[in-house]
N, C-alpha and C positions, 0 to 999 in steps of 0.2 A: 852456364853459372853467371850468378848477379855479383858483381863486387860493389862492396860499398862505396867506393871511388870509381864510379865509372866516366865520370866525364867532371872537368872543372867547373866549379860553383861560379855562375855570373847572376849578379843582384840587378835590379833596375836601378839606374840612376834616379834618387829622388827629385822631385820637381821644386827644387829651392828658389827658384826665382818668383815662383807663385806662392810661396808659404810667408805666414805672418811674421812679424818679428819675436812675438812669444813664442811661435814654433821652432824657430831658429834657435833662440836662447834654450829652450827645453833641450832640443837636441844637443847643444854643446854642454850645458852642465848636467844632462843625464846619461850620456854616452862618452864618458872619460876614457881616453886612451883608444877610443873607436874610430875606424875611417868616418862614421856620421860625425864624430866631434868637429874633425878636420874639414869636412864639408861645410857643416855649419859656420866654422869660423871663416872658409873662405867668402862664402855668401855673404857674412856680416861685412867682412872687409870689403867686399865689392860695392855695399851699399853704403859705406862711408864711415862704418865703425871700426875703431880700433881699440884693442886690448893692452889695458895698461898693467906692466909686469908686476910693479910692485904692489897696487892695491886689489890688482886681480878682478878687475870690473872691464866691461866693455864700455867705450863712450863716444860720442861724436858731438862735434859744436853745434851749439843753438844757432848762431849766425851761419848763412851759407857760406863761409869761407872755408879753405881745405886745410888740411893738415900741411904745414911747411915744414919738411925732414930737414931742409938746410939751417933751419933758425935754432940755437941751442936752447932757447927759453920760449914758450908760448903761453901767454896767459889768456885767460877768456872764460866765457859761461859754455858750459858743457852739459849735457844729459847724458847720463849713464844709467846702466841697467843695474839694479840691487838685486841679487839672486836671493839675499834674505829676506827682503820683503817683497820680491815678485814684482816690481814696478819701476818706472821711469822717474828718475830724480834728476832737478837742474841744480848745478851747483859750479862754483868758481873753482878752476883747477890751474895749477902753474905744472904746465908740460915740459921738464927737463929732457935733454938730448939722451936716446937710449932707452926710457922707459916704455916705449911704446913697440910692442911687439910688430914685426914686418908682416909682410904678406905670407899666408899659410901655404906650405907644400901643397902642389897637385897629386893626386892618386893617378896613376897609370889607368887610360881606359880599357884595359885588359881586364880589369875587376868588373866593369859593369857591362851590361848588354844594351 
């Protein structure tokens, strides 16, 4: 007799490091609440992008500096991804303490094969 749940489901881990930015943003904004959204967020974070909690956009500094999490205020030119227009836009941002999301939580390897 065959049962519906014969063995645990295991999924192939997406090749995130090889994906273009557009594909990662597509995963993030399409698979809301899904493991793929968290995986895309983790890869974007690894590539130097940060999620602005108030504006709800991903951004990265234009200059090759890194985010200084100890500074209470960071002014500068950033590139952000507009999901409404589906393009990258340069703009000046004032980043205050606590508005950037931290590193996304990792999923257990038990889910992936």
